N, C-alpha and C positions, 0 to 999 in steps of 0.2 A: 437125647434126644432121638427121635427117630428124622429118616432122610424123609420116609412120603408118608405125606398126611393125610390124617384119618378123617373121618366122615366125623360131622358135629356128633356131638355125646357116643360116641363109642368106647364102650366099658375096656377096649384097648388101652384108652390113655392112662388109665390107672397102671397099668403094667409099664407105659412107658416113663410116670411119673413115680416109679416102687421106691426108688432110694430117698424120694422127697418127703416123706409121709412126718419124720419128725426130726430132719434136718430144719437147725435153725436160720430166719431167713428163707426159708422156700415160699414156691407159690403158692404151696398147699395150707399157709397157716392160716389163712383163713378159717379152714375146718376146725383149724384146734381153738381158736377163740369162739368157734361157735359153740366147740363142744364143751367148752367151759361155762359158757352162758346157758347152756341148753341142762347141766348139770344140777345148775342152782333151782332149776325147775323139779329135781327128782327129790322125793323125799326121801328120808331113812325109812330101810324095811321097818315094816310092822309084824314082821312073823320072823321064825326061824326057813330058812331054807328060802326064803322068797328071790325070786328068778327076774333076772333083767333082760328084756329082749333087745338086744342094738341092732336094727335094720339096717343095714347098707353099712356094717361098721367101719368100712376099710382098715386101714391100718390100726384104729386102736383107741385112736384118741380122744374117746371120752372116757377111761379106763383109770387115768387118772386121779380122774375128777370127781369119781363116783365110788372108789376104791374103798373108802371109809364108808361106805351106806349101810353095808351089809348083806348086798345084794350076792348070788351066783348071779356073774358076767357071761352069756352067751350071746356069740358074733354071729349075725347070716351076711353073707357076702358071696357074689358071685369068681372073686376075682382073687385067688389064691396067691400070688405075691401077698395083697393087703392082707388076711387071713393068715398065714404067714407071722406076721410083726404082729397083729392084735395076738397070736396065741403067747408071743412076746412078754405081752402086757399084762397075762392074766387072764386074758379071755379066753372062752371054751369057743372054740371056731365051729361054725356049721356051713358048709358050702352045699349053696339053695338059692332058690328064685323066691322073691320077697313076694311074689304074685301066690305062690302055693307051697307054703311052709310047712315042714314037718312036723310040725308039733300039735297036741291035741288042741282042742278048745280049752279055754281057760288058765293053762301054764303058767301065764307072765304075771306078776305084779305091776311092773313097769315094761312097756313099749316105748321106745325110742326111734325115730324116724329122722335123723339128723341129714338136711342136705340130701333126701333121697328123690321127695317125690318127684320133683322135677327132672329128675333122667330117668322116668318108668313113664311108659307109652300108656297103660292101665294104671294111671294111683288111684283110679277108683277101689279097682281090684287089690291095693298093696292098701286101703285104708281098710277095707272090708276082711282083709286077713289079720291086721294088724287087732282090729279089734275084737276077730274073734279067739285071737290067742290069749286073749287079754281078762284075769279072770273078775267076777264083779265088784267095785272096789279099786280097782287098779287103775293105775295111771298111765294114760297116753301122750308123750311129749315130742315135740317135734319142731323143726324150723323148715323152711323153704321158700322160692322166689314165685315175687307174686304174676299173675299175668297181666303187666303193665307195659304200655309204651317206655315208662321212665326207668322200667325193672328193666326191658332189653337194652336201652341205652349205659344206663351203669352197669351193669351184672355182664353184659356180652361186650358192648363196642368199646366201651370205658375200660373194663378193666382187663379186654384180650388188648388194649391198646400200652398198657402199662405194665401188663405181665404179658408177654408171647408166650411163655409156656404153656398158658395154661387156655390158648386159643381151640375154640371147639369145644373143651369142657362141657359145654351148655348150648342146648337145643332150645332158644326161645318158645317154640310151638308148645313145650311141654310145661311151659311154667303154670302154675296154681292158683285159681282164684279164692281169695279166703273163704268168700260166702259159699263158693260150691263145697268147698273142703269143709266149712260147718255142717253145711245139710249133709253130706255125706256119712260126716260122723255119727251125728247124731240118729240118721238111719239104722245105723248099728248100737247106738246106745250110749255115744260117750258126746256130752255137752263139753265142746272143746271150745275153748276163750282162745282167739288170738289176740297180739298187739305187735307194733312195729318193733323192730330191731336194728339199729346201726351202729357200725363201727364210730370210737368217739373221732372226730377228726384231726384235733392235734397231735394224737397218738398215731393216728394213722400214715399223716403226713413224717411224721419222724420217723415211723418203720418203713416209709419208702423212699426213706432218704439212707438210714442207716442199716436195714433190716436186721432189726436186732430190738427185743423186749417185744411182749406181749399186747394187743389191744385190745381194750377192753371192749366188748359190745353191750351196749347200754338200751334200755325199751326209748321208743321215738313214738309219735302221734300217730303216725303215718303206718299202714300196712302196704304202701303202695310200691314199693321195692324187695323189702328182706322184712320176714313176721315168723313170730314164735308160736305155738298150739301147746295147749295143756288143758285136757280135760278128765274127767274120770269116769270110769265106767259104772252106769248103774246096777243096782240087783234087779237079778232076774228070776 
């Protein structure tokens, strides 16, 4: 770990944690669990040559969970150390800013944005770009943190106390209100359904003690901390 403390939400933290993407018991394990849950929202490809664009792909954690669904998997990120690992897991890596994607309109059958929006100051711009590259009938799937006091306490104060290695990885000022997210998606032709999700608590406690085994992510009644979104782009 670096001796110099970085600012909150500094992308360089992912270079510092580059060796943790796939390590069992890693402080980034939650991202793996969420990727597995997000993959369940992605249907099998409906046509030959279907494209899945994975925004903020990191080290490629979504890849094993969609490998049998029939997509050409393209990963977009700014962090080279993550893109190099995503390539090793079968993803075609593209280094780009998610606010200005280097793709034509309507090229994607699925756009995934996992644990991304809460790291981008202009999340509205990211939503616009994600919807722009999505073809009519294509799916947008995502998960992010809610703009609430409870999310700040659980995802920042509590999480950083339990796992100091991820201290500063979130800036709570960037957390995303689900109502505003749904409204933004609707303006770009995507009717987004949202639902709260959480790790199963007994499995999470066991993981915190042993750092072994994946923790299931399950639906919950509240979107006050962590939530998923899934929506289909309408015909144009």
